VOPAGU-2260 file (C-alpha; in pm, 1 decimal, decimal comma):
REM VOPAGU-2260
SITE   aa  ch    i         X         Y         Z
SITE  UNK   A    0    -946,4   14384,7  -16504,4
SITE  UNK   A    1    -740,7   14680,8  -16362,3
SITE  UNK   A    2    -624,0   14915,5  -16588,0
SITE  UNK   A    3    -200,2   15018,6  -16588,2
SITE  UNK   A    4    -296,0   15411,9  -16730,9
SITE  UNK   A    5    -102,9   15794,3  -16651,7
SITE  UNK   A    6    -479,2   15871,4  -16536,4
SITE  UNK   A    7    -706,7   15694,8  -16274,0
SITE  UNK   A    8    -973,4   15927,3  -16364,1
SITE  UNK   A    9   -1007,6   16276,8  -16601,2
SITE  UNK   A   10   -1264,2   16528,7  -16617,3
SITE  UNK   A   11   -1392,0   16579,1  -16982,9
SITE  UNK   A   12   -1578,5   16950,6  -17019,1
SITE  UNK   A   13   -1401,1   17069,1  -16691,6
SITE  UNK   A   14   -1482,5   17431,0  -16779,9
SITE  UNK   A   15   -1831,7   17374,9  -16790,8
SITE  UNK   A   16   -2108,9   17418,5  -16503,7
SITE  UNK   A   17   -2161,6   17051,7  -16444,0
SITE  UNK   A   18   -1780,9   16989,5  -16464,9
SITE  UNK   A   19   -1685,1   17226,1  -16211,9
SITE  UNK   A   20   -1921,2   17133,5  -15991,6
SITE  UNK   A   21   -1802,6   16778,0  -16057,1
SITE  UNK   A   22   -1424,3   16849,3  -16079,6
SITE  UNK   A   23   -1511,0   17059,6  -15705,5
SITE  UNK   A   24   -1711,1   16752,1  -15533,3
SITE  UNK   A   25   -1410,6   16536,2  -15675,6
SITE  UNK   A   26   -1123,5   16692,3  -15550,9
SITE  UNK   A   27   -1334,3   16701,3  -15177,6
SITE  UNK   A   28   -1412,0   16340,5  -15240,7
SITE  UNK   A   29   -1134,6   16117,6  -15426,7
SITE  UNK   A   30    -865,7   15977,2  -15261,4
SITE  UNK   A   31    -523,6   16134,8  -15176,0
SITE  UNK   A   32    -337,5   15881,3  -15387,1
SITE  UNK   A   33    -649,1   15938,4  -15702,9
SITE  UNK   A   34    -446,5   16058,6  -16042,9
SITE  UNK   A   35    -749,3   16304,2  -16188,8
SITE  UNK   A   36    -688,7   16570,1  -16470,6
SITE  UNK   A   37    -926,8   16812,1  -16587,7
SITE  UNK   A   38    -935,6   16818,7  -16995,5
SITE  UNK   A   39   -1129,2   17040,2  -17200,9
SITE  UNK   A   40   -1091,5   17272,4  -17491,5
SITE  UNK   A   41    -941,8   17558,5  -17314,4
SITE  UNK   A   42    -568,7   17543,3  -17119,0
SITE  UNK   A   43    -661,3   17892,4  -16978,1
SITE  UNK   A   44    -952,5   17802,5  -16783,0
SITE  UNK   A   45    -883,8   17494,5  -16734,1
SITE  UNK   A   46    -612,5   17627,5  -16569,0
SITE  UNK   A   47    -877,9   17928,9  -16365,0
SITE  UNK   A   48   -1056,2   17594,4  -16229,8
SITE  UNK   A   49    -740,7   17403,6  -16101,1
SITE  UNK   A   50    -706,3   17726,8  -15933,9
SITE  UNK   A   51   -1062,9   17718,2  -15832,8
SITE  UNK   A   52   -1026,4   17387,7  -15681,2
SITE  UNK   A   53    -747,4   17490,6  -15355,9
SITE  UNK   A   54    -509,4   17192,7  -15217,6
SITE  UNK   A   55    -662,1   16880,9  -15293,7
SITE  UNK   A   56    -631,1   16988,9  -15692,6
SITE  UNK   A   57    -299,9   17130,3  -15674,1
SITE  UNK   A   58     -98,1   16852,9  -15989,4
SITE  UNK   A   59    -396,4   16780,6  -16121,3
SITE  UNK   A   60    -244,3   16737,5  -16539,4
SITE  UNK   A   61    -419,0   16935,0  -16782,6
SITE  UNK   A   62    -538,8   16837,0  -17127,5
SITE  UNK   A   63    -672,5   17002,2  -17398,7
SITE  UNK   A   64    -909,1   16792,2  -17640,7
SITE  UNK   A   65   -1160,4   16931,4  -17861,8
SITE  UNK   A   66   -1440,2   16753,8  -17957,4
SITE  UNK   A   67   -1436,9   16797,8  -18330,4
SITE  UNK   A   68   -1045,5   16664,0  -18287,9
SITE  UNK   A   69   -1023,0   16249,6  -18316,8
SITE  UNK   A   70    -717,1   16196,3  -18238,9
SITE  UNK   A   71    -680,1   16425,7  -17970,1
SITE  UNK   A   72    -965,0   16247,7  -17814,9
SITE  UNK   A   73    -805,1   15923,5  -17910,0
SITE  UNK   A   74    -438,7   16009,6  -17684,8
SITE  UNK   A   75    -670,6   16119,6  -17405,1
SITE  UNK   A   76    -857,8   15828,7  -17395,6
SITE  UNK   A   77    -520,6   15645,5  -17367,1
SITE  UNK   A   78    -380,6   15771,6  -17095,7
SITE  UNK   A   79    -640,3   15725,9  -16849,8
SITE  UNK   A   80    -840,4   15378,9  -16672,1
SITE  UNK   A   81   -1147,6   15664,1  -16715,2
SITE  UNK   A   82   -1358,6   15967,8  -16845,7
SITE  UNK   A   83   -1649,2   16115,9  -16703,5
SITE  UNK   A   84   -1720,1   16349,3  -16984,7
SITE  UNK   A   85   -2060,6   16675,7  -16923,4
SITE  UNK   A   86   -2005,8   16778,3  -17301,4
SITE  UNK   A   87   -2367,2   16786,6  -17415,4
SITE  UNK   A   88   -2541,7   16773,7  -17630,9
SITE  UNK   A   89   -2404,4   16405,6  -17650,4
SITE  UNK   A   90   -2561,4   16272,6  -17967,5
SITE  UNK   A   91   -2409,9   16642,0  -18149,8
SITE  UNK   A   92   -2049,1   16626,5  -17932,4
SITE  UNK   A   93   -2031,4   16264,4  -17727,6
SITE  UNK   A   94   -1963,6   15994,9  -17948,2
SITE  UNK   A   95   -1591,2   16048,8  -18063,8
SITE  UNK   A   96   -1517,5   15990,4  -17689,9
SITE  UNK   A   97   -1751,5   15674,1  -17693,8
SITE  UNK   A   98   -1564,0   15542,8  -17988,2
SITE  UNK   A   99   -1210,3   15663,0  -17778,3
SITE  UNK   A  100   -1269,2   15503,8  -17537,5
SITE  UNK   A  101   -1445,3   15191,1  -17650,6
SITE  UNK   A  102   -1125,6   15133,0  -17845,6
SITE  UNK   A  103    -903,5   15195,1  -17610,1
SITE  UNK   A  104   -1028,7   14977,7  -17327,0
SITE  UNK   A  105   -1119,4   15309,3  -17116,7
SITE  UNK   A  106   -1428,7   15276,4  -16864,8
SITE  UNK   A  107   -1658,4   15594,9  -16944,3
SITE  UNK   A  108   -1946,5   15741,5  -16793,4
SITE  UNK   A  109   -2123,7   16059,3  -16857,5
SITE  UNK   A  110   -2475,0   16261,1  -16805,6
SITE  UNK   A  111   -2674,9   16130,2  -17094,9
SITE  UNK   A  112   -3047,0   16137,1  -17108,7
SITE  UNK   A  113   -3025,3   16109,6  -17487,7
SITE  UNK   A  114   -3199,2   15779,9  -17596,8
SITE  UNK   A  115   -3084,2   15808,6  -17958,8
SITE  UNK   A  116   -2791,4   15906,1  -17860,1
SITE  UNK   A  117   -2754,9   15569,8  -17659,1
SITE  UNK   A  118   -2930,5   15403,1  -17887,6
SITE  UNK   A  119   -2655,0   15512,4  -18202,4
SITE  UNK   A  120   -2346,9   15401,2  -17907,4
SITE  UNK   A  121   -2535,0   15056,7  -17833,7
SITE  UNK   A  122   -2538,0   15006,1  -18247,2
SITE  UNK   A  123   -2225,4   15128,4  -18323,9
SITE  UNK   A  124   -1944,1   15048,9  -18033,6
SITE  UNK   A  125   -2134,8   14813,3  -17757,0
SITE  UNK   A  126   -1911,2   14489,7  -17963,9
SITE  UNK   A  127   -1626,8   14673,4  -17978,6
SITE  UNK   A  128   -1656,5   14759,6  -17668,1
SITE  UNK   A  129   -1685,9   14391,5  -17507,4
SITE  UNK   A  130   -1329,2   14290,5  -17730,7
SITE  UNK   A  131   -1135,9   14608,1  -17512,9
SITE  UNK   A  132   -1295,8   14525,7  -17211,5
SITE  UNK   A  133   -1392,3   14958,4  -17233,8
SITE  UNK   A  134   -1760,8   14930,6  -16988,0
SITE  UNK   A  135   -1958,9   15237,4  -17166,3
SITE  UNK   A  136   -2221,7   15361,3  -16898,9
SITE  UNK   A  137   -2440,6   15628,6  -17060,4
SITE  UNK   A  138   -2681,3   15811,8  -16772,2
SITE  UNK   A  139   -2520,8   15833,4  -16440,2
SITE  UNK   A  140   -2614,4   16167,7  -16335,0
SITE  UNK   A  141   -2996,2   16178,3  -16191,0
SITE  UNK   A  142   -3092,3   16075,7  -16523,3
SITE  UNK   A  143   -3096,0   15794,2  -16440,4
SITE  UNK   A  144   -2833,1   15640,1  -16152,4
SITE  UNK   A  145   -3185,5   15656,4  -15902,5
SITE  UNK   A  146   -3440,2   15522,7  -16128,0
SITE  UNK   A  147   -3188,6   15205,4  -16240,6
SITE  UNK   A  148   -3008,1   15178,7  -15893,4
SITE  UNK   A  149   -3370,1   15170,9  -15728,8
SITE  UNK   A  150   -3466,4   14909,3  -15926,6
SITE  UNK   A  151   -3191,5   14709,3  -15894,6
SITE  UNK   A  152   -3150,1   14697,4  -15537,3
SITE  UNK   A  153   -3515,4   14600,4  -15501,2
SITE  UNK   A  154   -3482,3   14310,3  -15768,1
SITE  UNK   A  155   -3154,4   14206,2  -15510,9
SITE  UNK   A  156   -3377,7   14169,6  -15171,3
SITE  UNK   A  157   -3658,1   13997,7  -15328,2
SITE  UNK   A  158   -3374,0   13746,5  -15438,1
SITE  UNK   A  159   -3270,8   13720,0  -15055,3
SITE  UNK   A  160   -3632,9   13700,7  -14967,3
SITE  UNK   A  161   -3654,3   13500,3  -15222,5
SITE  UNK   A  162   -4001,7   13620,8  -15316,2
SITE  UNK   A  163   -4026,6   13547,5  -15669,6
SITE  UNK   A  164   -3941,9   13833,3  -15967,0
SITE  UNK   A  165   -4006,7   14151,0  -16005,4
SITE  UNK   A  166   -4396,1   14166,1  -16162,6
SITE  UNK   A  167   -4462,0   14530,8  -16169,4
SITE  UNK   A  168   -4248,0   14856,3  -16023,4
SITE  UNK   A  169   -4350,3   15243,0  -15973,4
SITE  UNK   A  170   -4139,7   15527,7  -15880,1
SITE  UNK   A  171   -4267,1   15851,8  -15776,1
SITE  UNK   A  172   -4059,5   16113,8  -15804,2
SITE  UNK   A  173   -4052,7   16420,1  -15602,6
SITE  UNK   A  174   -3833,5   16729,5  -15683,5
SITE  UNK   A  175   -3764,6   17092,1  -15656,0
SITE  UNK   A  176   -3507,1   17201,7  -15893,7
SITE  UNK   A  177   -3459,0   17331,9  -16237,2
SITE  UNK   A  178   -3379,1   17195,7  -16615,7
SITE  UNK   A  179   -3049,0   17355,6  -16684,0
SITE  UNK   A  180   -2958,3   17481,0  -17051,2
SITE  UNK   A  181   -2780,2   17158,0  -17072,5
SITE  UNK   A  182   -3083,3   16985,7  -17051,5
SITE  UNK   A  183   -3272,7   17154,3  -17217,4
SITE  UNK   A  184   -3023,3   17160,0  -17525,1
SITE  UNK   A  185   -3016,3   16810,9  -17509,1
SITE  UNK   A  186   -3370,7   16753,2  -17548,6
SITE  UNK   A  187   -3375,4   17038,7  -17865,7
SITE  UNK   A  188   -3062,7   16846,7  -18036,1
SITE  UNK   A  189   -3329,8   16514,8  -18031,2
SITE  UNK   A  190   -3610,4   16712,5  -18184,5
SITE  UNK   A  191   -3365,6   16823,2  -18463,8
SITE  UNK   A  192   -3267,4   16450,2  -18505,7
SITE  UNK   A  193   -3620,2   16389,1  -18557,5
SITE  UNK   A  194   -3711,2   16673,1  -18790,4
SITE  UNK   A  195   -3495,3   16577,6  -19059,6
SITE  UNK   A  196   -3586,6   16199,4  -18986,9
SITE  UNK   A  197   -3945,9   16104,7  -18819,0
SITE  UNK   A  198   -3813,5   15774,1  -18881,0
SITE  UNK   A  199   -3635,2   15772,7  -18513,4
SITE  UNK   A  200   -3937,7   15921,5  -18274,7
SITE  UNK   A  201   -4031,7   15565,4  -18268,7
SITE  UNK   A  202   -3716,8   15533,0  -18122,1
SITE  UNK   A  203   -3811,3   15758,7  -17836,3
SITE  UNK   A  204   -4181,0   15647,4  -17793,4
SITE  UNK   A  205   -4025,6   15213,0  -17781,4
SITE  UNK   A  206   -3975,5   15151,5  -17407,2
SITE  UNK   A  207   -3759,5   14879,4  -17515,2
SITE  UNK   A  208   -3587,3   15081,7  -17752,7
SITE  UNK   A  209   -3289,7   15068,3  -17565,6
SITE  UNK   A  210   -3287,1   14676,8  -17568,1
SITE  UNK   A  211   -3035,5   14443,9  -17570,0
SITE  UNK   A  212   -3203,3   14189,0  -17789,6
SITE  UNK   A  213   -3545,5   14375,3  -17828,1
SITE  UNK   A  214   -3665,1   14043,7  -18037,3
SITE  UNK   A  215   -3634,0   13861,0  -17712,2
SITE  UNK   A  216   -3846,4   14142,6  -17502,7
SITE  UNK   A  217   -4218,0   14055,3  -17443,3
SITE  UNK   A  218   -4565,7   14193,4  -17537,1
SITE  UNK   A  219   -4702,0   14385,8  -17253,8
SITE  UNK   A  220   -4931,0   14536,0  -17480,0
SITE  UNK   A  221   -4919,8   14937,2  -17448,0
SITE  UNK   A  222   -4707,3   15140,6  -17254,8
SITE  UNK   A  223   -4699,1   15450,7  -17225,9
SITE  UNK   A  224   -4486,3   15733,3  -16988,6
SITE  UNK   A  225   -4751,5   16014,0  -16957,8
SITE  UNK   A  226   -4973,6   15998,0  -16658,5
SITE  UNK   A  227   -5262,6   16108,1  -16418,0
SITE  UNK   A  228   -5394,4   15942,0  -16132,2
SITE  UNK   A  229   -5510,2   15959,5  -15784,9
SITE  UNK   A  230   -5177,7   15879,5  -15627,0
SITE  UNK   A  231   -5339,7   15599,2  -15381,5
SITE  UNK   A  232   -5393,3   15387,5  -15703,5
SITE  UNK   A  233   -5000,2   15352,5  -15701,2
SITE  UNK   A  234   -4991,1   15306,0  -15351,2
SITE  UNK   A  235   -5239,4   15357,9  -15019,7
SITE  UNK   A  236   -4970,7   15492,5  -14844,3
SITE  UNK   A  237   -4981,9   15785,8  -15122,7
SITE  UNK   A  238   -5233,4   16072,1  -15137,8
SITE  UNK   A  239   -5284,3   16366,1  -15333,1
SITE  UNK   A  240   -5201,2   16297,0  -15743,3
SITE  UNK   A  241   -4940,3   16229,0  -15958,5
SITE  UNK   A  242   -4872,9   16336,8  -16307,2
SITE  UNK   A  243   -4631,4   16258,5  -16579,3
SITE  UNK   A  244   -4228,3   16279,7  -16508,3
SITE  UNK   A  245   -4032,8   16459,0  -16818,1
SITE  UNK   A  246   -3747,5   16187,0  -16731,5
SITE  UNK   A  247   -3953,7   15955,3  -16787,6
SITE  UNK   A  248   -3932,2   15821,7  -17105,4
SITE  UNK   A  249   -3570,4   15776,1  -17076,2
SITE  UNK   A  250   -3520,6   15672,3  -16691,0
SITE  UNK   A  251   -3744,1   15326,4  -16791,6
SITE  UNK   A  252   -3557,5   15251,8  -17134,5
SITE  UNK   A  253   -3249,6   15288,2  -16937,7
SITE  UNK   A  254   -3402,9   15002,5  -16648,2
SITE  UNK   A  255   -3561,2   14760,1  -16885,4
SITE  UNK   A  256   -3168,6   14833,9  -17119,3
SITE  UNK   A  257   -3018,6   14711,2  -16753,7
SITE  UNK   A  258   -3270,6   14354,3  -16710,2
SITE  UNK   A  259   -3165,9   14242,0  -17072,7
SITE  UNK   A  260   -2862,4   14276,5  -16968,8
SITE  UNK   A  261   -2880,8   14086,2  -16632,5
SITE  UNK   A  262   -3063,3   13792,3  -16874,8
SITE  UNK   A  263   -3406,6   13909,7  -16753,6
SITE  UNK   A  264   -3316,5   13866,8  -16371,0
SITE  UNK   A  265   -3601,3   14110,8  -16300,0
SITE  UNK   A  266   -3854,8   13902,8  -16488,2
SITE  UNK   A  267   -3990,8   13884,7  -16839,7
SITE  UNK   A  268   -4275,5   13939,4  -16694,9
SITE  UNK   A  269   -4153,5   14287,9  -16574,4
SITE  UNK   A  270   -4340,4   14614,1  -16537,6
SITE  UNK   A  271   -4159,2   14983,0  -16500,0
SITE  UNK   A  272   -4298,9   15395,0  -16546,2
SITE  UNK   A  273   -4229,1   15687,6  -16326,7
SITE  UNK   A  274   -4496,0   15943,1  -16267,8
SITE  UNK   A  275   -4403,3   16258,1  -16048,0
SITE  UNK   A  276   -4566,5   16345,5  -15728,2
SITE  UNK   A  277   -4854,7   16645,6  -15766,8
SITE  UNK   A  278   -4929,0   16760,3  -15413,0
SITE  UNK   A  279   -5210,5   16706,0  -15167,0
SITE  UNK   A  280   -5367,9   17062,6  -15246,0
SITE  UNK   A  281   -5677,2   17182,8  -15370,9
SITE  UNK   A  282   -5438,8   17269,7  -15716,8
SITE  UNK   A  283   -5259,3   17032,4  -15698,2
SITE  UNK   A  284   -5535,1   16803,3  -15980,6
SITE  UNK   A  285   -5503,6   17104,6  -16181,7
SITE  UNK   A  286   -5167,6   17112,4  -16147,4
SITE  UNK   A  287   -5129,6   16711,6  -16256,2
SITE  UNK   A  288   -5343,4   16751,8  -16545,7
SITE  UNK   A  289   -5189,9   17108,5  -16655,5
SITE  UNK   A  290   -4830,3   16929,9  -16580,9
SITE  UNK   A  291   -4968,0   16590,0  -16761,2
SITE  UNK   A  292   -5091,3   16755,4  -17072,2
SITE  UNK   A  293   -4818,3   17050,3  -17098,8
SITE  UNK   A  294   -4589,4   16753,9  -17185,5
SITE  UNK   A  295   -4763,2   16583,0  -17445,0
SITE  UNK   A  296   -4846,4   16826,6  -17658,3
SITE  UNK   A  297   -4408,7   16922,4  -17574,2
SITE  UNK   A  298   -4391,9   16572,1  -17700,1
SITE  UNK   A  299   -4564,4   16605,7  -17994,7
SITE  UNK   A  300   -4412,0   16901,5  -18125,9
SITE  UNK   A  301   -4086,6   16923,7  -18033,2
SITE  UNK   A  302   -3966,4   16892,3  -18371,4
SITE  UNK   A  303   -4182,2   17169,2  -18452,0
SITE  UNK   A  304   -3994,1   17397,5  -18231,6
SITE  UNK   A  305   -3608,7   17328,6  -18356,3
SITE  UNK   A  306   -3655,2   17473,1  -18629,5
SITE  UNK   A  307   -3764,0   17850,2  -18776,9
SITE  UNK   A  308   -3993,6   18070,1  -18581,6
SITE  UNK   A  309   -4042,9   17799,9  -18284,5
SITE  UNK   A  310   -3632,5   17757,2  -18224,8
SITE  UNK   A  311   -3624,1   18153,6  -18237,7
SITE  UNK   A  312   -3941,3   18156,2  -17896,1
SITE  UNK   A  313   -3747,4   17893,0  -17764,5
SITE  UNK   A  314   -3396,2   18053,3  -17728,9
SITE  UNK   A  315   -3513,4   18355,5  -17573,9
SITE  UNK   A  316   -3736,2   18171,0  -17288,3
SITE  UNK   A  317   -3483,8   17884,4  -17177,6
SITE  UNK   A  318   -3144,3   17922,5  -17041,5
SITE  UNK   A  319   -2820,0   17937,9  -17211,8
SITE  UNK   A  320   -2658,3   17628,3  -17202,8
SITE  UNK   A  321   -2354,3   17574,1  -16972,3
SITE  UNK   A  322   -2531,5   17821,0  -16714,3
SITE  UNK   A  323   -2682,3   17719,6  -16432,9
SITE  UNK   A  324   -2860,3   17856,0  -16043,6
SITE  UNK   A  325   -2634,6   18008,9  -15784,9
SITE  UNK   A  326   -2467,6   17802,3  -15483,9
SITE  UNK   A  327   -2837,8   17869,9  -15236,5
SITE  UNK   A  328   -3089,2   17788,5  -15563,6
SITE  UNK   A  329   -2854,3   17498,2  -15568,7
SITE  UNK   A  330   -2841,7   17422,2  -15192,3
SITE  UNK   A  331   -3221,4   17447,8  -15134,1
SITE  UNK   A  332   -3285,5   17178,7  -15435,4
SITE  UNK   A  333   -3356,3   16820,9  -15357,9
SITE  UNK   A  334   -3500,7   16487,8  -15479,5
SITE  UNK   A  335   -3736,7   16187,9  -15342,4
SITE  UNK   A  336   -3767,3   15860,9  -15548,5
SITE  UNK   A  337   -4029,3   15600,3  -15386,4
SITE  UNK   A  338   -4008,2   15267,9  -15587,2
SITE  UNK   A  339   -4310,1   15028,0  -15499,1
SITE  UNK   A  340   -4259,7   14719,2  -15652,7
SITE  UNK   A  341   -4461,0   14410,6  -15682,0
SITE  UNK   A  342   -4312,6   13993,2  -15670,4
SITE  UNK   A  343   -4494,4   13702,7  -15877,4
SITE  UNK   A  344   -4546,1   13627,5  -15499,4
SITE  UNK   A  345   -4731,7   13894,0  -15413,6
SITE  UNK   A  346   -4469,2   14050,6  -15140,4
SITE  UNK   A  347   -4428,5   14443,8  -15206,9
SITE  UNK   A  348   -4119,8   14613,3  -15133,8
SITE  UNK   A  349   -4036,4   15026,3  -15121,9
SITE  UNK   A  350   -3732,8   15125,3  -15215,4
SITE  UNK   A  351   -3613,0   15494,4  -15067,1
SITE  UNK   A  352   -3318,3   15708,8  -15292,8
SITE  UNK   A  353   -3317,1   16086,6  -15222,4
SITE  UNK   A  354   -3082,5   16339,3  -15154,7
SITE  UNK   A  355   -3022,9   16746,1  -15063,4
SITE  UNK   A  356   -2896,5   17012,7  -15357,7
SITE  UNK   A  357   -3085,3   17050,0  -15744,2
SITE  UNK   A  358   -3119,3   16698,0  -15889,0
SITE  UNK   A  359   -2951,4   16813,2  -16210,0
SITE  UNK   A  360   -2691,1   16954,7  -16058,0
SITE  UNK   A  361   -2551,4   16984,5  -15665,8
SITE  UNK   A  362   -2709,5   16591,5  -15683,6
SITE  UNK   A  363   -2580,2   16532,5  -16024,4
SITE  UNK   A  364   -2230,9   16617,4  -15936,9
SITE  UNK   A  365   -2255,0   16319,7  -15669,5
SITE  UNK   A  366   -2349,4   16085,5  -15865,6
SITE  UNK   A  367   -2115,0   16137,4  -16155,6
SITE  UNK   A  368   -1763,2   16156,3  -15921,1
SITE  UNK   A  369   -1890,0   15903,1  -15781,8
SITE  UNK   A  370   -1952,5   15668,6  -16063,8
SITE  UNK   A  371   -1631,2   15792,5  -16208,2
SITE  UNK   A  372   -1501,7   15663,7  -15896,3
SITE  UNK   A  373   -1653,7   15350,5  -15859,0
SITE  UNK   A  374   -1570,1   15257,6  -16228,6
SITE  UNK   A  375   -1195,1   15328,4  -16123,7
SITE  UNK   A  376   -1144,1   15147,2  -15808,8
SITE  UNK   A  377   -1405,4   14913,9  -15747,4
SITE  UNK   A  378   -1299,4   14615,8  -15872,6
SITE  UNK   A  379   -1580,5   14310,4  -15826,4
SITE  UNK   A  380   -1570,3   14051,7  -15988,1
SITE  UNK   A  381   -1908,3   14054,7  -16061,4
SITE  UNK   A  382   -1887,0   14349,9  -16317,2
SITE  UNK   A  383   -1603,5   14279,6  -16545,1
SITE  UNK   A  384   -1755,5   14255,1  -16877,9
SITE  UNK   A  385   -1758,4   14551,5  -17048,5
SITE  UNK   A  386   -2000,0   14705,5  -17378,9
SITE  UNK   A  387   -2203,6   15022,9  -17375,2
SITE  UNK   A  388   -2355,8   14948,4  -16944,8
SITE  UNK   A  389   -2604,5   15124,1  -16763,5
SITE  UNK   A  390   -2531,8   15224,9  -16356,6
SITE  UNK   A  391   -2633,9   14907,7  -16234,4
SITE  UNK   A  392   -2503,4   14681,5  -16455,0
SITE  UNK   A  393   -2191,6   14815,7  -16509,9
SITE  UNK   A  394   -2164,2   14935,7  -16086,1
SITE  UNK   A  395   -2429,9   14787,4  -15893,4
SITE  UNK   A  396   -2455,6   14784,3  -15522,0
SITE  UNK   A  397   -2031,3   14867,0  -15569,1
SITE  UNK   A  398   -2187,9   15250,6  -15678,8
SITE  UNK   A  399   -2532,1   15247,9  -15441,8
SITE  UNK   A  400   -2230,2   15206,6  -15134,0
SITE  UNK   A  401   -2061,7   15472,0  -15266,7
SITE  UNK   A  402   -2357,6   15653,0  -15296,0
SITE  UNK   A  403   -2459,9   15557,1  -14915,0
SITE  UNK   A  404   -2169,6   15708,9  -14784,4
SITE  UNK   A  405   -2206,6   16024,2  -14968,6
SITE  UNK   A  406   -2462,4   16113,4  -14725,2
SITE  UNK   A  407   -2749,7   16027,4  -15007,6
SITE  UNK   A  408   -3102,5   15778,7  -14868,0
SITE  UNK   A  409   -3079,3   15459,0  -14996,1
SITE  UNK   A  410   -3295,8   15186,5  -14855,6
SITE  UNK   A  411   -3544,5   14919,3  -14927,9
SITE  UNK   A  412   -3793,9   14751,6  -14707,5
SITE  UNK   A  413   -4073,1   14541,6  -14711,6
SITE  UNK   A  414   -4488,9   14630,2  -14704,7
SITE  UNK   A  415   -4625,6   14468,6  -14482,0
SITE  UNK   A  416   -5003,0   14418,7  -14548,1
């Protein structure tokens, strides 16, 4: 379905740190004919951002809309084919925009790593979006495009090779970059919600919490996102140690939702997990233990740290929302995601997804920007249905092709024993 609107794409939250980076990326990457607008709360700040972007953005329109003004969000959504938003925490500021897009049949992409927000979007807006044709695509940044597309492409390769369904896959993340203030604020918003309603903790802990039909998921026993092991236990080509990956809990839910949305195409007995590479140095085992123990403790104490003395201490230690590193630090970051998979016939594959640039900033601007362009311009009949979707189920190979052309490294290889 091609929406006939005033704009092809609106960047909402364009005056925030990641919003500015995304706007800057689109100024260079979008087609010259693309009709793009910048949106946010302050007209003066929007004008300043547009002037910084130079000639490509000279004619971009500016839209003032506050996240608390439902009428303004509704009007904005009706004017465009796609909204990409960097305004978080999404559970606090994002539900109104999702509602507007679902009602208007407007495609939507965000950067959320908040499973409680995604679950609420599914419960409240999935049926509405299916009816309007809106693709509400969550987690279109470092969380969770590399994870989601890697498994999707592994599935496609196994299908082409007639090698059976995916039986298991483990993603090993090697990352250099910092946590943004917005990411930390999103985590705190989730802790606050759990502190007020402890039953929400069960959603965060459930690996199938975002499944389109929880009752259809298999009982594969305990599946934990906490990890501490030697890397060679994942694949003989690896050495050193792996530990818990901070975003595994969210990413794995997105991958499992994709499997369900695709009719459990990966397989009903598919197991998936993510770990972080800790290295091969003498200190690697200690680093792995400290990271795993720290994240396990944080998972237990997070709700306590969202209020009182704990909140005041965290406020002093973490970066402010909307802030981020300088250009040199962003350029020095990188990520490499290797996903090792085995099919039901015993065939092994490795997917590689890598990029230069800080994952939470420079790389995420590319991932979100290309997701927005894909939703606006890729009319693939295999991805025409609406609803609250995932990057792979909504855009699949179209997004992978775009990212491969944007200097990201994406490949799938068969591993011969």
